[in-house]
C-alpha positions in Angstrom: -18.7 -67.6 -16.6 -19.5 -63.9 -16.8 -15.9 -63.1 -16.0 -14.7 -65.4 -18.9 -16.9 -63.5 -21.4 -15.9 -60.2 -20.0 -12.1 -61.1 -20.5 -13.0 -62.5 -24.0 -14.8 -59.3 -25.0 -11.8 -57.3 -23.8 -9.5 -59.1 -26.0 -11.8 -58.9 -28.9 -12.2 -55.0 -28.6 -8.5 -54.8 -28.1 -7.9 -56.7 -31.3 -10.4 -54.5 -33.2 -8.7 -51.4 -31.9 -5.2 -52.5 -32.9 -6.4 -53.5 -36.4 -8.3 -50.1 -36.9 -5.4 -48.2 -35.6 -3.1 -49.8 -38.2 -5.7 -49.2 -41.0 -6.4 -45.6 -40.0 -2.7 -44.6 -39.4 -1.0 -42.6 -42.0 1.4 -44.7 -43.9 5.1 -43.9 -43.3 7.0 -42.5 -46.2 10.1 -44.5 -46.4 13.1 -43.7 -48.6 13.5 -45.5 -51.9 15.3 -48.9 -51.8 16.7 -51.1 -54.4 15.4 -54.8 -54.8 16.9 -57.0 -51.9 17.4 -60.6 -51.3 16.1 -62.4 -48.2 18.6 -62.5 -45.3 21.5 -60.7 -46.9 19.4 -57.7 -47.9 21.4 -55.6 -50.3 24.9 -57.0 -49.5 25.0 -58.6 -52.8 25.1 -55.0 -54.4 28.2 -54.0 -52.5 31.5 -54.1 -54.3 34.9 -52.7 -53.5 35.8 -49.8 -53.3 32.7 -49.3 -51.2 32.3 -45.5 -51.9 32.1 -46.1 -55.7 29.6 -48.9 -55.5 27.5 -46.8 -53.2 27.7 -43.8 -55.4 26.4 -46.0 -58.3 23.4 -47.0 -56.2 22.7 -43.3 -55.3 23.0 -42.3 -59.0 20.3 -44.8 -59.9 17.9 -44.5 -56.9 18.5 -41.0 -55.4 20.7 -39.2 -52.8 18.7 -40.5 -49.9 18.5 -44.3 -50.0 17.3 -47.0 -47.6 19.4 -50.2 -47.6 19.7 -53.4 -45.5 23.1 -54.8 -44.9 21.9 -58.3 -43.7 19.9 -57.6 -40.4 21.2 -54.0 -40.2 19.1 -51.1 -41.7 21.2 -48.5 -43.4 20.5 -44.9 -44.6 22.8 -43.9 -47.4 23.2 -40.0 -47.9 24.8 -38.5 -51.0 23.6 -34.9 -51.0 24.5 -31.7 -48.9 20.8 -31.1 -48.0 20.3 -34.7 -46.7 23.7 -34.5 -44.9 22.5 -31.3 -43.3 19.3 -33.0 -42.2 21.3 -35.6 -40.5 24.3 -33.7 -39.2 22.8 -30.4 -38.4 19.0 -30.5 -37.9 19.1 -34.1 -36.3 22.7 -34.0 -35.1 21.7 -35.3 -31.7 19.7 -38.1 -33.1 22.5 -39.3 -35.3 25.3 -38.8 -32.8 25.5 -42.4 -31.8 27.8 -45.1 -33.3 26.8 -48.6 -34.3 28.3 -51.4 -32.5 30.8 -53.0 -35.0 33.5 -55.6 -34.5 36.2 -53.0 -34.9 34.8 -50.9 -32.2 34.3 -53.8 -29.8 37.8 -55.3 -30.4 40.0 -52.3 -31.2 38.3 -49.5 -29.4 37.8 -50.9 -26.0 34.2 -52.2 -26.3 33.2 -49.1 -28.2 34.2 -46.8 -25.4 37.0 -44.6 -27.0 36.2 -41.2 -28.6 35.8 -42.5 -32.0 33.4 -45.4 -31.3 31.5 -44.3 -28.0 27.9 -43.6 -28.4 26.6 -40.1 -27.6 26.3 -39.5 -23.9 28.0 -38.1 -20.7 31.1 -40.4 -21.3 31.6 -39.4 -24.9 31.0 -35.7 -24.1 33.8 -35.9 -21.5 36.1 -37.6 -23.9 35.3 -35.0 -26.6 36.2 -32.3 -24.0 39.5 -33.8 -23.2 40.4 -34.1 -26.9 39.3 -30.5 -27.8 40.5 -28.6 -24.5 43.4 -30.7 -23.3 45.0 -32.4 -26.3 44.0 -30.9 -29.7 43.4 -27.2 -28.7 45.1 -24.5 -30.8 47.4 -23.8 -27.8 48.5 -27.4 -27.4 49.1 -28.0 -31.2 51.2 -24.9 -31.2 53.3 -26.3 -28.4 54.3 -29.1 -30.6 55.1 -26.8 -33.7 58.8 -27.6 -33.2 58.3 -31.4 -33.3 56.6 -31.0 -36.8 59.2 -28.8 -38.1 62.1 -31.0 -36.9 60.5 -34.1 -38.4 59.8 -32.5 -41.8 63.2 -31.0 -41.9 64.7 -34.4 -41.0 62.9 -35.9 -44.1 64.1 -33.1 -46.4 67.7 -33.7 -45.0 67.4 -37.5 -45.9 66.1 -36.6 -49.4 68.9 -34.2 -50.0 71.6 -36.6 -48.8 70.2 -39.3 -51.1 70.0 -37.2 -54.1 73.7 -36.5 -54.3 72.8 -33.1 -55.9 71.4 -34.9 -59.0 68.1 -36.4 -60.1 67.0 -39.3 -57.9 63.9 -41.5 -57.5 62.1 -41.7 -54.2 59.0 -43.9 -53.0 57.1 -41.3 -51.1 54.3 -43.3 -49.5 56.6 -44.9 -46.9 58.4 -41.5 -46.3 55.1 -39.7 -45.4 54.0 -42.7 -43.2 57.4 -42.5 -41.4 57.0 -38.8 -41.0 53.4 -38.7 -39.6 54.1 -41.7 -37.2 57.2 -40.0 -35.8 55.4 -36.6 -35.4 52.5 -38.3 -33.5 54.6 -40.5 -31.3 56.9 -37.5 -30.4 53.7 -35.6 -29.4 52.3 -38.6 -27.4 55.4 -40.2 -26.0 58.4 -38.1 -26.9 59.8 -40.9 -29.0 60.6 -41.5 -32.7 60.4 -45.0 -34.1 61.5 -44.4 -37.8 64.8 -43.3 -39.3 67.9 -42.2 -37.3 68.1 -41.4 -33.6 65.7 -44.3 -32.6 66.8 -44.8 -28.9 65.4 -48.4 -28.6 65.7 -50.3 -32.0 63.7 -53.3 -30.6 61.0 -51.1 -29.2 61.0 -49.3 -32.6 60.7 -52.5 -34.6 57.9 -53.9 -32.4 55.9 -50.6 -32.9 56.3 -50.7 -36.7 55.1 -54.3 -36.9 52.0 -53.5 -34.6 51.2 -50.4 -36.8 51.5 -52.4 -40.0 49.2 -55.1 -38.8 46.5 -52.7 -37.5 46.4 -50.8 -40.8 45.8 -54.1 -42.6 43.1 -55.5 -40.3 41.3 -52.2 -40.0 40.1 -52.3 -43.6 39.2 -56.1 -43.5 35.5 -57.1 -44.1 33.6 -58.6 -41.3 30.3 -60.2 -42.2 29.4 -61.0 -38.6 28.6 -57.1 -38.3 25.6 -57.6 -40.6 24.9 -61.3 -40.4 25.2 -62.1 -36.7 24.6 -65.9 -37.2 27.9 -65.9 -39.1 29.8 -64.1 -36.2 30.7 -67.3 -34.4 32.5 -68.7 -37.6 34.9 -65.7 -37.7 35.3 -65.9 -41.4 38.7 -65.0 -42.4 40.0 -64.9 -38.7 39.3 -61.2 -38.5 38.1 -61.2 -35.0 41.1 -63.4 -33.8 43.6 -61.1 -35.5 41.9 -58.0 -33.8 42.0 -59.5 -30.4 45.7 -60.4 -30.8 46.7 -57.0 -32.2 44.5 -55.0 -29.6 46.4 -56.9 -26.8 49.8 -56.3 -28.3 49.0 -52.6 -28.9 47.7 -52.1 -25.3 50.6 -53.8 -23.8 53.0 -51.7 -25.8 51.1 -48.3 -25.0 50.7 -49.3 -21.4 54.6 -49.8 -21.0 54.9 -46.3 -22.4 52.4 -44.9 -19.9 54.2 -46.7 -17.0 57.6 -45.3 -18.3 56.2 -41.7 -18.1 54.5 -42.3 -14.8 57.9 -43.4 -13.4 59.7 -40.4 -14.8 56.9 -37.9 -13.5 57.4 -39.2 -10.1 61.1 -39.1 -10.3 61.2 -35.5 -11.8 58.4 -34.2 -9.6 55.7 -33.2 -12.1 52.6 -31.7 -10.5 49.3 -30.0 -11.4 51.0 -26.7 -10.6 53.6 -26.8 -13.4 55.5 -23.8 -14.7 55.4 -22.9 -18.3 58.9 -24.4 -19.0 57.7 -27.9 -17.9 54.4 -27.5 -19.7 56.3 -26.9 -23.0 58.2 -30.3 -22.4 55.1 -32.4 -21.6 53.9 -35.0 -24.0 50.3 -35.9 -24.4 50.8 -39.0 -22.1 51.9 -36.4 -19.5 48.7 -34.4 -20.1 46.6 -37.4 -19.6 48.6 -38.5 -16.4 48.0 -35.0 -15.0 44.3 -35.6 -15.6 44.6 -39.0 -14.0 46.1 -37.5 -10.9 43.3 -34.9 -10.3 40.4 -37.6 -10.9 41.9 -41.2 -10.8 38.5 -42.8 -10.5 37.4 -41.7 -14.1 40.9 -41.3 -15.9 41.8 -44.9 -15.6 44.6 -46.5 -17.7 41.8 -47.9 -19.7 40.6 -44.4 -20.7 44.2 -43.2 -21.3 44.8 -46.2 -23.6 41.7 -45.5 -25.5 42.6 -41.9 -26.1 46.2 -42.6 -27.3 45.0 -45.4 -29.5 42.5 -43.1 -31.2 45.0 -40.5 -31.7 47.3 -42.9 -33.4 44.6 -44.4 -35.6 43.1 -41.1 -36.6 46.2 -38.8 -36.8 48.7 -40.8 -38.7 47.8 -42.7 -41.7 45.3 -40.2 -42.7 47.7 -37.2 -43.0 50.3 -39.4 -44.8 47.8 -40.5 -47.5 46.5 -36.9 -48.0 50.0 -35.7 -48.6 50.8 -38.5 -51.0 47.5 -37.8 -52.9 48.5 -34.2 -53.0 51.8 -34.7 -54.3 50.4 -37.2 -57.0 48.0 -34.4 -58.1 50.8 -31.9 -58.3 53.0 -34.2 -60.4 50.0 -34.6 -62.8 49.4 -30.8 -62.9 52.9 -29.1 -63.1 51.3 -25.7 -63.7 49.7 -25.9 -60.2 53.2 -26.9 -58.8 54.8 -24.0 -60.4 52.2 -21.7 -59.0 52.6 -23.0 -55.6 56.4 -22.6 -55.9 56.1 -19.0 -56.9 53.9 -18.3 -53.9 56.4 -19.8 -51.6 59.2 -17.7 -53.3 57.2 -14.5 -52.8 56.1 -14.9 -49.3 58.9 -17.1 -47.7 61.9 -16.4 -49.9 65.4 -18.0 -49.4 64.7 -19.6 -46.1 63.0 -22.8 -45.0 59.2 -22.8 -44.6 57.9 -22.3 -40.9 54.4 -22.9 -39.6 54.0 -19.2 -39.0 54.3 -18.7 -42.8 51.2 -20.8 -43.6 48.8 -18.1 -43.0 50.5 -16.2 -45.9 50.1 -19.0 -48.3 46.5 -19.1 -49.3 47.1 -21.0 -52.7 48.9 -23.8 -50.8 45.8 -24.0 -48.5 43.6 -24.2 -51.7 45.7 -27.2 -52.8 45.1 -29.0 -49.6 41.4 -28.4 -49.8 41.2 -29.5 -53.4 43.0 -32.6 -52.5 40.7 -33.3 -49.7 37.7 -32.7 -52.0 38.9 -35.2 -54.7 40.4 -37.7 -52.5 39.0 -37.6 -48.9 40.7 -40.1 -46.7 37.4 -40.8 -45.2 35.4 -41.3 -48.2 32.5 -42.5 -46.0 32.3 -40.8 -42.8 32.6 -43.1 -39.7 29.1 -44.6 -39.4 26.5 -42.9 -37.2 23.5 -44.5 -35.8 20.0 -43.1 -35.0 18.8 -43.1 -31.4 15.2 -42.4 -32.4 12.9 -42.2 -35.4 13.6 -39.1 -37.6 12.4 -37.3 -40.8 15.2 -37.0 -43.4 14.3 -35.2 -46.7 10.7 -35.9 -46.0 11.3 -39.6 -45.5 10.8 -41.5 -42.2 14.0 -43.1 -40.8 13.5 -45.7 -38.0 15.4 -45.8 -34.8 18.6 -47.8 -34.7 19.4 -47.1 -38.5 23.0 -47.1 -39.4 23.9 -43.7 -41.3 26.5 -43.7 -44.1 27.4 -40.3 -45.4 29.1 -40.7 -48.9 31.6 -37.7 -48.8 33.3 -38.9 -51.9 30.0 -38.7 -53.9 29.1 -35.3 -52.6 32.6 -33.9 -53.4 32.4 -35.1 -57.0 28.7 -34.3 -57.7 28.4 -32.4 -61.1 25.3 -30.5 -59.7 27.5 -29.0 -56.9 30.9 -28.4 -58.7 32.0 -27.2 -62.0 34.2 -29.7 -63.8 34.2 -31.8 -60.5 36.9 -34.4 -61.7 39.4 -31.8 -62.4 42.1 -30.6 -59.9 41.4 -26.8 -59.6 42.7 -25.4 -56.4 41.5 -22.0 -57.6 37.9 -23.0 -56.8 38.7 -22.6 -53.2 40.3 -19.0 -53.6 38.7 -16.1 -51.7 37.2 -18.3 -48.9 38.3 -20.4 -45.9 36.2 -23.2 -47.4 32.8 -23.8 -49.1 30.1 -22.0 -47.4 27.2 -23.4 -49.5 25.9 -25.9 -47.1 27.5 -29.2 -46.5 29.1 -29.7 -50.0 32.7 -29.9 -48.5 32.9 -32.0 -45.3 36.2 -33.9 -45.5 36.3 -34.1 -41.6 32.7 -34.6 -41.0 30.3 -32.1 -39.4 28.2 -31.6 -36.3 29.1 -33.1 -32.9 31.1 -36.0 -34.3 33.3 -33.8 -36.5 37.0 -34.7 -36.3 38.7 -32.8 -33.5 42.0 -33.1 -35.1 41.3 -31.3 -38.4 43.3 -28.4 -37.4 46.3 -30.5 -36.7 45.9 -32.5 -39.8 45.7 -29.5 -42.2 48.8 -27.9 -40.5 50.8 -31.1 -40.8 49.9 -31.7 -44.5 50.3 -28.0 -45.5 53.8 -27.7 -43.8 55.1 -31.0 -45.3 53.7 -30.2 -48.8 55.0 -26.7 -48.8 58.5 -27.6 -47.6 58.8 -30.3 -50.3 57.7 -27.9 -53.0 60.1 -25.3 -51.7 63.2 -27.4 -51.4 62.9 -29.7 -54.5 61.9 -29.8 -58.2 59.7 -32.7 -58.7 58.8 -34.8 -62.0 56.9 -37.8 -62.9 58.7 -41.0 -63.8 58.4 -41.1 -67.4 55.8 -39.5 -69.6 52.7 -41.2 -68.3 50.7 -39.5 -65.6 50.7 -40.8 -62.0 48.1 -43.7 -61.4 45.4 -42.1 -59.4 43.5 -45.4 -58.8 42.2 -45.9 -55.2 43.3 -49.0 -53.4 41.2 -51.0 -50.7 41.1 -49.8 -47.3 39.0 -47.6 -44.9 41.2 -44.5 -45.6 41.3 -44.8 -49.3 45.1 -45.4 -50.1 46.5 -45.3 -53.5 46.6 -48.6 -55.3 50.2 -48.0 -56.2 52.6 -46.1 -53.8 53.8 -42.9 -55.3 57.3 -42.7 -56.8 58.7 -39.5 -58.2 61.8 -38.0 -59.5 63.4 -35.1 -57.6 66.5 -32.9 -57.3 67.3 -30.1 -55.0 66.1 -26.8 -56.0 69.2 -24.6 -56.8 68.0 -21.6 -54.7 67.9 -23.9 -51.7 71.3 -25.7 -52.1 73.1 -23.6 -49.4 70.4 -24.0 -46.9 70.0 -27.8 -47.5 73.6 -28.5 -47.2 73.5 -27.0 -43.7 70.7 -29.2 -42.4 
């Protein structure tokens, strides 16, 4: 009996201790939050385009906002100081990724460089990307590929113009350009335009790419309301599974093709400079596989190639399209860019080595990325432990959304934020005042392909400005409305009037 009362007393004192601990504990200061609805949280407040509806919430409730998307806690950040708290001061804490359907089904169960959470595996993937694949030296090795593809586009435009004014739809042209560049870098093949060796392979690739871009921007309520996951509303998961299988079969066939060729040609880890120059990125990955086959499985290789295609194609094409749209709406900027090219390049075609001499062109690219970042919301992060952001407590397991679009257009940070003024970037290599300009993210998860993207967009844009005179169709300005999708496409594909520039006729006729 005495033992029973001892146990009862123990439970009683434990209960009193727990209650007193809660009563005496300092209440945690949580970020402001809008009124929510049971079960769905704040999902009813979210409209498309997502970056605009989130900006409206931040304008009303503040730059640090606590939301709940169904069962998932969300921290919405819309200021440079709070972005710095998350991506600099608490970088490691927010280096994880949330597990979402797109990562599970399209990124090998969240194991590729984009969706893998922070840890030894991700750090190794990051090292491969920055040292082996996207280093300055490796990017320079593929300079000829970028130049050839851009000049092929120029040649096609010149041929279609018949020396007079013509109309061209530029969205598809830029998409074909960037996909050809990336696939030649990855596998040594082009799938658009002329000189496509395998027409059926090219057709299949184009269909897969088109479907992937469509499904990537689809909404999935199962990410936030797990009890709906089994229903697969809209068939999103089914489409992702099918597409991932088709993509992986296609890419694995390319890897096997390169593996057979390497065995035949005798590639080895001790290659000379000539062979290194001819290597594709698949060859680079296969070389790593030969040195450490237990780690660099075909699964790892597929994940890296798929990430390169997803991050390095549509994004650069859209940035170039937004830039051309802005230039057409601001002909004075277009003339200033052409004058810079005339002075520093002259009567020859632009080369990548000229880009360092064209600061105004670089300002145009930066200003485009400011106004129309192709990742208006950074790829979501997730906190691995509790943290303090802007004086507020943020619980472990919170999904972080950084609204780059809102930061880039904040009138407190930018003079005339909605105006296209490349001059605001003159005299610097970017904006040094905190994290007010972060089109490629910041911290450990910053985009490793930023250097390649800027080179690609700058070279394509500069070459088109140099070779052709561009005008809008009619008197009305180009429609700058955003369309739906993760990478913020234009709602209407860009069409423009062009004709060959008279100073470049001889050069263009020789392409």
